BAVO-667144 format. One record per residue: x, y, z of N, C-alpha, C in turn. Coordinates in steps of 0.2 Angstrom, whole numbers, padded with zeros to 4 digits, always signed. Layout:
XYZXYZXYZ ...
This chain:
+0624+0289+0263+0624+0284+0261+0626+0282+0252 +0630+0277+0247+0632+0278+0244+0628+0270+0240 +0627+0269+0236+0622+0265+0232+0626+0259+0233 +0632+0257+0233+0638+0251+0233+0636+0251+0241 +0637+0257+0246+0634+0251+0252+0628+0250+0254 +0623+0254+0250+0615+0249+0253+0615+0244+0248 +0620+0243+0244+0617+0236+0243+0622+0232+0247 +0628+0234+0251+0631+0226+0256+0627+0226+0260 +0621+0233+0262+0620+0230+0270+0616+0226+0268 +0613+0224+0264+0606+0221+0261+0607+0212+0263 +0612+0209+0263+0614+0204+0265+0614+0204+0272 +0616+0206+0275+0615+0208+0283+0610+0209+0285 +0605+0212+0282+0598+0211+0284+0593+0207+0283 +0596+0205+0277+0592+0199+0276+0592+0192+0281 +0601+0192+0282+0602+0186+0287+0600+0188+0295 +0597+0195+0295+0596+0194+0303+0587+0196+0304 +0584+0195+0295+0576+0194+0297+0575+0187+0297 +0580+0182+0293+0580+0174+0294+0581+0170+0300 +0586+0174+0305+0587+0172+0312+0581+0173+0317 +0577+0180+0315+0571+0181+0319+0565+0179+0318 +0564+0178+0312+0558+0173+0309+0561+0164+0312 +0567+0161+0311+0566+0157+0314+0565+0157+0321 +0568+0160+0325+0569+0159+0332+0560+0162+0337 +0558+0167+0333+0553+0169+0333+0545+0163+0336 +0545+0158+0333+0543+0154+0339+0545+0148+0345 +0550+0149+0344+0553+0145+0350+0552+0149+0358 +0551+0156+0357+0550+0159+0362+0543+0160+0365 +0540+0157+0361+0531+0158+0363+0528+0149+0362 +0526+0149+0369+0521+0142+0370+0515+0140+0365 +0513+0136+0362+0507+0138+0361+0503+0135+0367 +0494+0137+0367+0491+0139+0373+0491+0131+0376 +0492+0127+0373+0489+0118+0372+0495+0114+0377 +0502+0118+0377+0508+0115+0380+0509+0118+0386 +0505+0126+0386+0509+0132+0392+0509+0127+0397 +0513+0130+0402+0513+0127+0410+0509+0132+0414 +0505+0129+0418+0500+0136+0422+0509+0138+0426 +0511+0142+0425+0517+0145+0428+0514+0151+0433 +0518+0153+0438+0515+0156+0442+0516+0164+0440 +0514+0168+0442+0516+0177+0439+0523+0179+0437 +0525+0182+0432+0533+0185+0431+0536+0184+0439 +0543+0181+0436+0547+0183+0444+0547+0192+0444 +0548+0195+0450+0549+0202+0450+0557+0203+0450 +0558+0210+0449+0562+0210+0444+0571+0210+0449 +0576+0207+0448+0583+0203+0452+0585+0203+0447 +0593+0203+0453+0598+0204+0446+0599+0198+0444 +0595+0191+0445+0594+0186+0440+0594+0187+0433 +0586+0191+0435+0581+0191+0429+0584+0196+0426 +0588+0201+0428+0593+0207+0425+0597+0205+0422 +0598+0200+0423+0606+0196+0419+0602+0192+0413 +0598+0188+0415+0593+0185+0411+0593+0190+0405 +0590+0195+0405+0587+0201+0400+0595+0202+0395 +0600+0205+0400+0606+0206+0399+0609+0199+0392 +0608+0194+0395+0610+0189+0392+0607+0187+0387 +0601+0188+0384+0595+0187+0378+0598+0187+0374 +0601+0192+0370+0604+0193+0364+0611+0189+0362 +0614+0186+0367+0618+0181+0366+0615+0172+0363 +0610+0173+0370+0605+0167+0369+0603+0163+0362 +0600+0169+0360+0595+0170+0353+0601+0168+0347 +0608+0169+0347+0613+0167+0343+0615+0161+0346 +0613+0158+0351+0617+0152+0353+0611+0146+0351 +0606+0148+0350+0601+0143+0351+0601+0140+0342 +0602+0143+0337+0604+0141+0329+0611+0136+0329 +0616+0140+0333+0621+0136+0332+0622+0129+0336 +0619+0129+0344+0618+0124+0346+0613+0118+0344 +0606+0121+0339+0604+0115+0335+0606+0112+0330 +0610+0117+0328+0619+0113+0322+0620+0103+0326 +0623+0109+0333+0626+0103+0338+0623+0098+0340 +0616+0098+0344+0613+0094+0346+0610+0090+0339 +0610+0095+0335+0603+0091+0331+0594+0091+0333 +0589+0090+0327+0583+0094+0327+0581+0088+0334 +0583+0083+0335+0580+0076+0339+0578+0079+0346 +0587+0084+0348+0587+0084+0355+0584+0091+0357 +0582+0094+0351+0577+0100+0354+0569+0098+0353 +0567+0093+0350+0562+0091+0348+0560+0086+0355 +0564+0087+0360+0564+0081+0366+0557+0083+0371 +0552+0079+0372+0547+0082+0377+0551+0080+0385 +0550+0086+0386+0553+0089+0392+0550+0086+0398 +0545+0084+0400+0538+0085+0405+0535+0076+0401 +0538+0070+0397+0535+0066+0395+0535+0061+0396 +0536+0056+0401+0540+0051+0401+0537+0046+0394 +0544+0043+0396+0546+0037+0389+0541+0032+0390 +0539+0027+0387+0535+0018+0390+0540+0016+0388 +0545+0016+0391+0550+0012+0392+0556+0011+0392 +0561+0010+0397+0567+0012+0398+0572+0004+0397 +0579+0008+0393+0583+0003+0392+0586-0002+0395 +0585+0002+0401+0592-0004+0407+0583-0006+0411 +0579-0004+0411+0572-0006+0416+0574-0013+0416 +0572-0016+0424+0572-0021+0425+0567-0027+0422 +0561-0022+0418+0557-0026+0415+0558-0028+0411 +0563-0027+0407+0567-0027+0400+0567-0036+0400 +0568-0036+0393+0569-0044+0390+0575-0046+0391 +0582-0041+0391+0589-0043+0392+0592-0044+0400 +0591-0049+0401+0593-0051+0408+0601-0047+0410 +0601-0044+0413+0607-0043+0417+0610-0046+0421 +0616-0046+0422+0621-0050+0426+0624-0042+0431 +0624-0045+0439+0626-0039+0443+0634-0040+0441 +0639-0032+0441+0643-0032+0440+0645-0030+0429 +0639-0033+0427+0640-0029+0421+0641-0022+0418 +0644-0022+0414+0644-0015+0413+0642-0013+0407 +0637-0008+0408+0632-0005+0404+0632+0002+0400 +0629+0003+0393+0631+0008+0390+0629+0015+0393 +0635+0020+0395+0633+0025+0400+0627+0030+0397 +0627+0034+0402+0621+0038+0401+0621+0045+0400 +0620+0049+0398+0621+0056+0396+0615+0061+0400 +0614+0064+0405+0608+0066+0410+0609+0074+0410 +0603+0078+0407+0603+0082+0407+0598+0086+0413 +0601+0091+0418+0595+0095+0421+0587+0095+0416 +0583+0094+0421+0574+0092+0417+0572+0098+0423 +0568+0095+0428+0565+0098+0431+0569+0100+0439 +0566+0104+0442+0565+0104+0450+0560+0105+0455 +0559+0102+0459+0553+0101+0462+0555+0105+0470 +0551+0110+0472+0551+0110+0481+0546+0110+0485 +0546+0103+0491+0542+0103+0493+0542+0108+0499 +0536+0112+0501+0539+0116+0508+0537+0112+0514 +0539+0114+0519+0540+0112+0524+0535+0113+0532 +0536+0115+0537+0534+0116+0543+0529+0122+0540 +0533+0129+0538+0530+0134+0537+0522+0133+0530 +0526+0133+0526+0522+0127+0520+0520+0124+0518 +0516+0117+0524+0516+0110+0521+0512+0109+0517 +0508+0111+0513+0505+0108+0508+0507+0113+0501 +0513+0115+0502+0515+0119+0495+0520+0114+0492 +0515+0115+0487+0519+0111+0481+0522+0113+0474 +0528+0114+0472+0529+0118+0466+0536+0114+0461 +0535+0114+0456+0539+0111+0452+0540+0115+0445 +0547+0116+0445+0549+0120+0438+0552+0116+0434 +0550+0117+0426+0554+0114+0421+0556+0119+0417 +0563+0114+0416+0566+0120+0409+0568+0116+0403 +0567+0121+0400+0568+0117+0395+0576+0120+0389 +0575+0120+0383+0584+0119+0382+0586+0126+0381 +0582+0131+0381+0584+0139+0383+0587+0140+0390 +0584+0139+0395+0585+0139+0399+0590+0135+0404 +0592+0131+0401+0598+0127+0402+0606+0131+0401 +0603+0133+0393+0610+0136+0391+0612+0142+0395 +0607+0147+0395+0607+0155+0400+0608+0151+0405 +0606+0147+0410+0611+0145+0416+0619+0141+0416 +0619+0139+0412+0626+0138+0409+0629+0144+0407 +0628+0147+0406+0632+0155+0402+0633+0158+0411 +0627+0160+0413+0627+0164+0419+0630+0161+0427 +0631+0154+0427+0634+0151+0431+0642+0149+0430 +0644+0145+0423+0647+0144+0422+0649+0136+0422 +0643+0135+0426+0643+0127+0427+0640+0125+0420 +0643+0117+0419+0638+0112+0414+0632+0110+0418 +0625+0108+0417+0621+0105+0418+0619+0099+0415 +0625+0097+0410+0624+0090+0408+0631+0086+0410 +0627+0080+0411+0634+0074+0416+0632+0069+0413 +0638+0066+0412+0639+0060+0407+0642+0054+0413 +0639+0049+0414+0638+0045+0419+0637+0037+0417 +0642+0033+0420+0645+0027+0417+0642+0022+0423 +0640+0018+0417+0632+0012+0419+0633+0005+0421 +0633+0002+0426+0637-0005+0431+0627-0007+0433 +0628-0014+0431+0622-0018+0433+0624-0019+0440 +0620-0019+0445+0618-0018+0453+0612-0025+0454 +0613-0027+0461+0607-0030+0462+0606-0025+0469 +0599-0026+0469+0593-0024+0474+0589-0026+0477 +0587-0025+0482+0581-0030+0484+0573-0026+0486 +0567-0029+0482+0561-0025+0483+0557-0030+0487 +0553-0026+0490+0548-0030+0493+0543-0032+0490 +0541-0040+0492+0537-0043+0486+0528-0040+0485 +0526-0039+0491+0518-0035+0492+0518-0028+0486 +0511-0027+0486+0509-0018+0482+0511-0016+0489 +0512-0016+0494+0514-0009+0499+0521-0004+0496 +0525-0007+0491+0529-0003+0488+0529+0000+0489 +0522+0003+0485+0524+0012+0483+0522+0015+0490 +0520+0013+0494+0517+0018+0501+0521+0019+0504 +0525+0012+0507+0528+0012+0513+0537+0009+0511 +0541+0003+0506+0545+0002+0506+0544-0003+0508 +0552-0005+0511+0554-0008+0518+0550-0006+0524 +0549+0000+0525+0548+0003+0530+0540+0001+0535 +0543-0005+0541+0538-0008+0544+0539-0010+0551 +0533-0005+0555+0536-0006+0561+0534-0011+0565 +0529-0015+0559+0525-0021+0566+0527-0029+0562 +0531-0028+0557+0532-0034+0554+0537-0034+0552 +0541-0042+0554+0548-0041+0554+0550-0041+0544 +0556-0040+0545+0560-0039+0537+0566-0046+0537 +0561-0048+0532+0567-0057+0532+0566-0059+0522 +0570-0066+0522+0568-0068+0515+0560-0066+0512 +0555-0066+0517+0549-0069+0514+0547-0063+0510 +0551-0057+0514+0546-0051+0512+0550-0049+0505 +0556-0049+0503+0559-0046+0497+0559-0051+0493 +0562-0050+0486+0564-0052+0482+0572-0049+0478 +0577-0052+0476+0581-0049+0473+0581-0047+0466 +0583-0042+0464+0582-0041+0458+0590-0039+0456 +0591-0036+0450+0599-0033+0447+0596-0028+0443 +0598-0024+0444+0596-0015+0437+0600-0012+0436 +0599-0007+0432+0607-0001+0433+0607+0003+0437 +0613+0004+0438+0615+0011+0442+0622+0012+0441 +0625+0019+0445+0630+0022+0443+0635+0018+0444 +0639+0019+0440+0646+0015+0443+0651+0019+0446 +0651+0017+0452+0655+0019+0458+0663+0019+0457 +0665+0014+0455+0672+0014+0454+0673+0017+0448 +0672+0020+0444+0675+0025+0440+0675+0033+0444 +0681+0033+0443+0681+0041+0446+0679+0046+0442 +0679+0047+0438+0675+0052+0433+0666+0051+0434 +0664+0047+0436+0657+0046+0438+0655+0049+0444 +0660+0048+0449+0659+0048+0455+0661+0058+0456 +0664+0060+0453+0667+0067+0450+0660+0069+0446 +0657+0067+0444+0649+0070+0440+0644+0071+0445 +0644+0065+0449+0637+0066+0454+0641+0071+0460 +0647+0071+0463+0648+0076+0465+0645+0083+0463 +0645+0083+0457+0646+0090+0455+0639+0092+0455 +0635+0085+0451+0628+0087+0453+0626+0089+0459 +0629+0086+0463+0626+0090+0472+0629+0096+0471 +0633+0097+0469+0638+0104+0471+0632+0109+0468 +0629+0109+0462+0627+0113+0459+0616+0113+0460 +0616+0109+0467+0611+0108+0469+0608+0114+0474 +0614+0117+0477+0612+0123+0481+0614+0129+0476 +0613+0131+0471+0614+0135+0466+0607+0135+0462 +0606+0144+0461+0597+0146+0459+0599+0146+0454 +0596+0142+0450+0594+0141+0441+0589+0147+0437 +0592+0148+0433+0589+0154+0429+0583+0150+0424 +0577+0150+0426+0571+0150+0422+0565+0154+0424 +0560+0153+0419+0554+0157+0420+0549+0156+0427 +0551+0151+0429+0546+0152+0436+0546+0145+0437 +0541+0147+0445+0538+0139+0447+0531+0138+0446 +0528+0131+0447+0521+0133+0446+0518+0126+0450 +0513+0126+0451+0509+0122+0458+0508+0116+0456 +0510+0111+0461+0508+0105+0460+0499+0103+0465 +0501+0107+0471+0496+0107+0474+0491+0112+0475 +0487+0116+0471+0482+0121+0471+0486+0128+0469 +0485+0131+0471+0487+0140+0469+0488+0144+0475 +0492+0147+0474+0497+0150+0482+0499+0159+0482 +0496+0163+0484+0498+0170+0484+0504+0172+0485 +0510+0165+0487+0517+0169+0489+0521+0170+0482 +0526+0173+0483+0529+0173+0479+0532+0168+0476 +0532+0167+0469+0534+0162+0467+0541+0162+0468 +0545+0165+0471+0553+0164+0470+0553+0157+0479 +0546+0156+0481+0546+0152+0486+0553+0146+0484 +0553+0144+0479+0556+0136+0478+0563+0138+0481 +0565+0145+0483+0574+0145+0482+0574+0149+0490 +0568+0148+0491+0566+0150+0500+0563+0147+0506 +0566+0149+0511+0564+0149+0519+0563+0141+0519 +0559+0137+0518+0557+0129+0522+0557+0125+0516 +0558+0118+0519+0556+0111+0513+0562+0111+0510 +0562+0105+0505+0568+0102+0502+0565+0102+0495 +0570+0102+0490+0571+0103+0486+0575+0097+0483 +0574+0096+0474+0577+0091+0472+0577+0093+0464 +0584+0092+0464+0585+0091+0457+0584+0086+0451 +0582+0087+0445+0579+0079+0442+0584+0082+0437 +0586+0077+0436+0591+0076+0429+0589+0070+0424 +0591+0069+0418+0585+0065+0415+0591+0062+0409 +0590+0058+0407+0593+0054+0400+0588+0056+0394 +0590+0058+0387+0587+0062+0382+0581+0058+0382 +0581+0052+0382+0576+0044+0382+0572+0045+0386 +0573+0049+0395+0567+0047+0399+0570+0040+0404 +0575+0037+0399+0573+0029+0400+0578+0029+0410 +0582+0035+0410+0587+0036+0417+0586+0043+0421 +0583+0042+0427+0585+0049+0430+0591+0049+0436 +0592+0054+0441+0595+0056+0446+0592+0061+0447 +0589+0060+0455+0586+0068+0460+0592+0067+0462 +0594+0073+0464+0599+0076+0469+0596+0081+0474 +0597+0077+0480+0592+0080+0487+0595+0086+0487 +0595+0093+0491+0599+0097+0490+0600+0096+0499 +0605+0098+0501+0609+0097+0507+0611+0103+0512 +0612+0102+0517+0611+0110+0522+0613+0114+0520 +0609+0121+0520+0612+0124+0518+0615+0130+0523 +0615+0128+0530+0620+0132+0535+0628+0132+0532 +0631+0139+0531+0637+0140+0526+0642+0135+0530 +0642+0136+0539+0646+0133+0544+0647+0125+0538 +0642+0123+0537+0640+0114+0535+0641+0114+0526 +0645+0121+0524+0646+0121+0517+0639+0123+0513 +0635+0123+0513+0629+0125+0509+0629+0133+0511 +0622+0137+0508+0622+0145+0511+0612+0144+0508 +0609+0149+0511+0604+0150+0509+0598+0151+0516 +0590+0151+0511+0588+0155+0518+0585+0148+0521 +0586+0140+0519+0582+0136+0522+0588+0134+0527 +0591+0134+0529+0595+0133+0535+0593+0132+0541 +0588+0137+0546+0588+0136+0552+0582+0128+0550 +0577+0129+0547+0573+0122+0545+0577+0115+0545 +0584+0117+0540+0589+0112+0539+0592+0110+0544 +0593+0116+0552+0596+0112+0557+0589+0109+0561 +0586+0108+0561+0579+0107+0564+0581+0099+0564 +0579+0097+0557+0581+0092+0555+0587+0087+0554 +0593+0091+0554+0599+0087+0556+0600+0087+0561 +0599+0088+0568+0597+0087+0575+0590+0083+0576 +0586+0082+0574+0581+0077+0573+0586+0071+0572 +0589+0070+0564+0591+0062+0563+0596+0061+0565 +0599+0066+0565+0607+0064+0569+0611+0066+0574 +0606+0066+0580+0607+0064+0588+0606+0061+0592 +0608+0059+0596+0605+0055+0601+0600+0053+0603 +0596+0060+0606+0591+0061+0608+0587+0068+0608 +0586+0068+0602+0582+0075+0602+0586+0083+0604 +0594+0082+0602+0599+0087+0601+0598+0089+0609 +0598+0084+0614+0597+0086+0622+0605+0086+0623 +0609+0088+0621+0616+0089+0623+0619+0088+0628 +0617+0094+0629+0618+0096+0639+0612+0099+0642 +0612+0103+0649+0607+0106+0652+0607+0115+0648 +0611+0115+0644+0612+0122+0641+0609+0121+0631 +0606+0116+0631+0602+0114+0624+0595+0114+0626 +0590+0117+0623+0585+0116+0621+0584+0110+0617 +0581+0103+0618+0578+0098+0613+0573+0099+0608 +0575+0097+0602+0570+0100+0597+0565+0095+0599 +0566+0090+0603+0557+0087+0604+0560+0085+0611 +0553+0082+0613+0551+0082+0621+0554+0074+0623 +0559+0070+0621+0560+0061+0621+0566+0061+0629 +0568+0066+0629+0573+0065+0635+0568+0065+0639 +0571+0059+0645+0568+0058+0650+0572+0061+0657 +0577+0063+0654+0583+0065+0661+0589+0059+0661 +0596+0064+0662+0603+0063+0659+0601+0059+0654 +0606+0054+0653+0605+0050+0645+0600+0045+0646 +0594+0047+0646+0588+0041+0646+0585+0045+0641 +0583+0041+0636+0580+0044+0632+0574+0038+0628 +0567+0042+0628+0560+0036+0627+0562+0035+0618 +0559+0030+0618+0562+0025+0612+0556+0028+0606 +0550+0025+0611+0546+0030+0604+0544+0034+0602 +0543+0038+0607+0545+0046+0607+0550+0046+0600 +0556+0046+0602+0561+0047+0599+0557+0045+0591 +0558+0040+0589+0554+0034+0583+0548+0039+0581 +0542+0044+0586+0538+0047+0580+0540+0051+0581 +0544+0056+0583+0546+0061+0581+0552+0063+0573 +0554+0057+0572+0558+0057+0565+0552+0055+0560 +0548+0054+0562+0543+0050+0554+0537+0054+0556 +0537+0062+0558+0532+0066+0558+0531+0068+0551 +0524+0071+0548+0523+0074+0544+0529+0078+0540 +0529+0084+0544+0535+0089+0543+0542+0087+0544 +0543+0081+0543+0551+0079+0544+0553+0077+0536 +0560+0080+0534+0560+0080+0527+0560+0074+0525 +0563+0068+0530+0562+0061+0525+0555+0060+0524 +0548+0061+0526+0545+0061+0523+0541+0066+0517 +0544+0069+0520+0544+0077+0512+0548+0073+0506 +0554+0072+0508+0559+0071+0500+0553+0063+0499 +0550+0061+0502+0549+0054+0500+0543+0056+0497 +0539+0062+0495+0534+0063+0491+0537+0066+0484 +0542+0070+0487+0548+0073+0479+0548+0067+0475 +0550+0059+0477+0551+0053+0473+0545+0053+0471 +0540+0051+0474+0534+0048+0471+0532+0053+0464 +0535+0057+0467+0531+0064+0460+0533+0062+0455 +0542+0061+0456+0544+0059+0448+0542+0053+0448 +0542+0050+0451+0541+0040+0449+0534+0041+0444 +0530+0045+0447+0524+0045+0443+0523+0051+0436 +0527+0056+0437+0529+0057+0430+0532+0054+0424 +0537+0049+0425+0541+0045+0425+0542+0036+0425 +0534+0033+0424+0532+0028+0429+0536+0022+0425 +0541+0021+0417+0545+0015+0414+0552+0018+0416 +0554+0024+0420+0561+0025+0424+0564+0021+0427 +0573+0021+0427+0574+0019+0433+0578+0027+0438 +0574+0026+0443+0576+0033+0445+0583+0031+0451 +0588+0037+0451+0592+0036+0458+0591+0041+0458 +0595+0041+0466+0595+0046+0470+0604+0049+0472 +0602+0054+0473+0610+0058+0477+0609+0063+0480 +0615+0064+0486+0614+0070+0489+0620+0074+0494 +0621+0076+0498+0626+0078+0500+0624+0082+0508 +0627+0080+0512+0626+0081+0520+0621+0080+0520 +0615+0085+0522+0610+0082+0525+0605+0078+0518 +0606+0082+0513+0604+0080+0506+0607+0071+0504 +0612+0071+0507+0614+0062+0509+0610+0059+0512 +0610+0064+0518+0605+0056+0522+0601+0053+0521 +0595+0059+0518+0588+0059+0514+0589+0055+0511 +0594+0055+0507+0593+0049+0499+0596+0043+0501 +0600+0044+0508+0603+0035+0509+0596+0034+0511 +0591+0037+0517+0587+0033+0519+0581+0031+0514 +0580+0037+0509+0574+0034+0505+0577+0029+0501 +0585+0029+0497+0586+0023+0494+0585+0016+0497 +0586+0016+0504+0585+0009+0510+0577+0009+0510 +0573+0014+0507+0567+0011+0508+0565+0008+0503 +0565+0011+0495+0563+0009+0493+0568+0004+0487 +0575+0003+0490+0579-0001+0484+0581+0001+0479 +0581+0007+0480+0585+0010+0473+0591+0014+0475 +0596+0013+0467+0604+0014+0468+0604+0021+0471 +0608+0023+0476+0608+0028+0479+0617+0031+0481 +0619+0036+0478+0625+0037+0481+0627+0044+0484 +0630+0047+0489+0630+0051+0494+0635+0055+0496 +0635+0059+0498+0643+0063+0499+0642+0066+0506 +0647+0064+0510+0650+0067+0517+0643+0067+0522 +0639+0062+0522+0634+0062+0525+0634+0060+0531 +0631+0062+0536+0633+0061+0546+0630+0053+0545 +0631+0052+0551+0629+0044+0551+0622+0042+0551 +0619+0039+0545+0612+0038+0546+0610+0032+0548 +0611+0028+0549+0612+0020+0553+0607+0020+0558 +0605+0026+0563+0603+0029+0567+0597+0029+0567 +0595+0035+0562+0589+0036+0559+0585+0031+0555 +0589+0028+0552+0585+0021+0548+0582+0016+0552 +0588+0014+0561+0585+0010+0564+0578+0012+0566 +0579+0019+0567+0571+0023+0571+0567+0022+0565 +0567+0021+0560+0562+0022+0556+0558+0016+0553 +0563+0007+0557+0563+0003+0556+0564+0000+0549 +0570+0005+0545+0571+0001+0541+0576-0006+0540 +0579-0010+0534+0579-0017+0535+0586-0016+0536 +0590-0020+0540+0596-0021+0543+0598-0026+0543 +0605-0030+0543+0609-0033+0543+0606-0037+0551 +0607-0042+0553+0606-0049+0549+0603-0052+0544 +0596-0046+0544+0590-0050+0540+0592-0048+0532 +0594-0043+0528+0599-0043+0524+0606-0043+0526 +0607-0039+0517+0617-0041+0517+0618-0033+0513 +0621-0030+0517+0622-0025+0513+0625-0023+0506 +0628-0028+0504+0631-0031+0496+0625-0031+0492 +0617-0033+0495+0611-0031+0490+0609-0029+0488 +0613-0020+0493+0609-0014+0490+0614-0012+0487 +0610-0005+0481+0614-0002+0479+0615+0005+0482 +0619+0005+0489+0619+0009+0492+0625+0014+0494 +0629+0018+0491+0636+0019+0494+0636+0028+0497 +0641+0027+0501+0643+0033+0503+0651+0034+0503 +0651+0041+0499+0656+0043+0500+0659+0049+0503 +0666+0049+0507+0667+0052+0511+0674+0054+0512 +0677+0057+0517+0683+0055+0516+0685+0059+0526 +0693+0055+0527+0695+0056+0534+0696+0063+0535 +0695+0069+0535+0695+0075+0538+0689+0078+0537 +0682+0075+0537+0677+0078+0537+0672+0076+0544 +0674+0082+0549+0672+0079+0555+0665+0075+0555 +0659+0080+0551+0654+0075+0550+0652+0069+0549 +0658+0068+0543+0656+0060+0540+0658+0055+0545 +0664+0060+0548+0668+0053+0555+0664+0054+0559 +0660+0056+0559+0654+0056+0567+0658+0060+0574 +0663+0065+0571+0665+0069+0576+0664+0074+0579 +0660+0076+0574+0659+0086+0575+0653+0085+0582 +0655+0084+0586+0652+0085+0594+0656+0085+0601 +0652+0087+0605+0657+0090+0612+0657+0097+0610 +0658+0100+0618+0658+0109+0621+0664+0112+0615 +0669+0106+0613+0675+0109+0608+0674+0110+0602 +0670+0108+0599+0668+0107+0593+0663+0114+0590 +0665+0112+0581+0663+0118+0580+0654+0119+0579 +0655+0112+0577+0647+0109+0576+0643+0112+0584 +0646+0112+0589+0643+0113+0594+0641+0120+0597 +0646+0126+0593+0645+0131+0594+0638+0133+0589 +0638+0128+0585+0634+0132+0577+0626+0130+0581 +0626+0124+0584+0619+0123+0585+0615+0117+0581 +0624+0111+0582+0621+0105+0577+0624+0102+0580 +0619+0097+0583+0619+0090+0588+0623+0085+0582 +0627+0084+0580+0629+0078+0573+0632+0073+0578 +0630+0069+0583+0631+0061+0587+0632+0057+0583 +0630+0055+0578+0630+0050+0574+0634+0048+0570 +0636+0041+0571+0644+0039+0565+0643+0035+0562 +0638+0032+0562+0639+0026+0558+0633+0023+0552 +0635+0022+0546+0631+0024+0539+0628+0016+0537 +0625+0017+0535+0618+0011+0531+0623+0011+0523 +0624+0004+0520+0624+0002+0515+0634+0002+0515 +0635+0005+0509+0644+0003+0510+0646+0011+0507 +0651+0012+0512+0656+0018+0513+0662+0016+0508 +0663+0024+0505+0670+0022+0500+0674+0029+0505 +0677+0026+0508+0683+0034+0514+0688+0034+0508 +0688+0039+0506+0695+0045+0507+0701+0044+0512 +0708+0044+0511+0712+0047+0517+0716+0052+0516 +0714+0057+0514+0717+0063+0515+0721+0065+0520 +0721+0064+0524+0723+0065+0534+0732+0061+0534 +0729+0055+0532+0736+0049+0531+0741+0049+0525 +0735+0052+0519+0741+0053+0512+0742+0060+0512 +0740+0064+0513+0742+0074+0512+0741+0078+0520 +0740+0073+0526+0742+0079+0530+0735+0084+0531 +0733+0082+0527+0725+0084+0531+0723+0087+0538 +0720+0090+0542+0718+0091+0547+0711+0090+0548 +0707+0086+0554+0701+0087+0555+0699+0092+0554 +0696+0094+0552+0692+0103+0551+0684+0103+0547 +0678+0108+0551+0675+0107+0547+0672+0109+0541 +0677+0112+0538+0678+0118+0532+0679+0111+0525 +0682+0105+0527+0681+0100+0522+0676+0097+0522 +0671+0099+0525+0664+0097+0524+0661+0100+0517 +0662+0106+0515+0660+0108+0511+0663+0102+0505 +0658+0105+0499+0657+0100+0494+0663+0104+0490 +0664+0109+0486+0670+0111+0484+0675+0110+0486 +0677+0110+0490+0685+0107+0495+0686+0102+0493 +0682+0097+0494+0680+0089+0492+0682+0087+0485 +0677+0090+0481+0679+0090+0473+0687+0092+0471 +0687+0098+0474+0695+0102+0470+0702+0097+0476 +0698+0092+0481+0705+0095+0482+0707+0083+0484 +0700+0081+0482+0700+0074+0483+0698+0070+0477 +0691+0070+0476+0689+0067+0470+0693+0069+0464 +0695+0076+0461+0699+0074+0456+0705+0072+0455 +0709+0072+0461+0716+0069+0460+0717+0061+0464 +0711+0060+0468+0712+0052+0472+0707+0047+0467 +0712+0040+0467+0707+0035+0463+0701+0032+0470 +0697+0031+0465+0689+0029+0469+0690+0024+0474 +0691+0026+0482+0692+0017+0486+0689+0013+0488 +0690+0007+0488+0685+0002+0487+0678+0003+0492 +0674+0001+0493+0666+0005+0495+0664-0002+0500 +0667-0004+0510+0665-0009+0511+0661-0007+0517 +0656-0011+0520+0653-0009+0525+0654-0008+0530 +0653-0005+0534+0656-0005+0540+0655-0008+0544 +0661-0009+0550+0659-0016+0554+0660-0015+0560 +0657-0013+0565+0657-0016+0575+0655-0008+0576 +0652-0004+0572+0650+0003+0572+0644+0004+0575 +0646+0008+0580+0641+0009+0588+0637+0015+0588 +0632+0017+0591+0632+0026+0590+0629+0026+0597 +0629+0031+0599+0627+0034+0606+0628+0028+0610 +0633+0027+0614+0634+0019+0618+0632+0023+0626 +0633+0031+0625+0631+0032+0635+0624+0032+0635 +0618+0032+0629+0614+0032+0630+0610+0027+0631 +0604+0026+0637+0599+0019+0637+0592+0022+0634 +0589+0018+0631+0583+0019+0626+0578+0014+0631 +0573+0016+0631+0567+0015+0635+0559+0013+0631 
């Protein structure tokens, strides 16, 4: 090598030394800040892909700091803010319908609570800036979403039992003396792009995220650290604004491929679907074995029995409630919103109704039947216009429409008793059947089809409470 070539190589070598010197601290958490992660993930296509992308990631961190600025990189990823700019305790008085500054939210945490197989297993995954960049490169999906915000009314219980049970009460009536009306910030469901972004948040909740692993919230466990993506339980994706004032929890929906998901939780998902959305324990006919023992013969059902069944500890409603409580404990001053698709939407709607939390769901089975069995507030005690609960769906989806049942339906042959059709809150119904000649088909329940064929091309319809909707008219409850 000539002297001239050697001299030309020196600046390039100095540049690489400078980059490595800058990046070295970002790949080693100080001992005081390190999370008690479980052992490293075993070798898998995802981890191999992460190693292959590491070189690209190192180059992106420098450029990304210049784009986002130092404040973004220094943002605490698990420390709550002591006050939210839209929080109901702020001095500024909000008026329902008032437009508020939009929020930009990024995936911050994932929580997975075990169900029947691991009832006490509860794990959390924290994502730092590098994990977000890597996941976006691997999946091609953005994990940052801009949401328009509008002030909305809600109801909150007057007494101190709100933390533990909200509006759920089997022994007392819900009336004006039980709640107080408040105005809080919520997502603007009249805005097309906001609805689309919320749908994408739910779509991504079915997808694995590249990350270092899970750590336990309830003791140490010997099972593989990839549990969070497997088997049973409820998973919540937590998106947060830069100042931690606003959070969105996206609850994962049904994993069965026939209903638009995929993954190992589908067996337990089916049991929960059949408990929450069937008339009586999914006892559709003599060929079906019910998921509980409340059928007393024919179209007769034990009302107390079915109420106890939907409220047992291993049912996803109570498990999802534990996820919500955990997030609220992590960020006590934040304004929390809920969203979900399919089963995840049903769980989100029930929790939103329980605690008066702003909620937007997509293609949810009728949840009113389950809400009644959980003794949640209903008209005429309350008005749906007072609750920030919005259920988005379309006329070609047989599950949202409540017609995916009977011996000729796909749900029947797949083992799903999706018999309920009535929704709580306000429904926002697109009509591709009338406007675009779509056929009612189970495949339109997939969120991808809804995003591409409906939400991207149509304006948001008016959201109104359902009128004169009745479930399970053939059944008698004693």
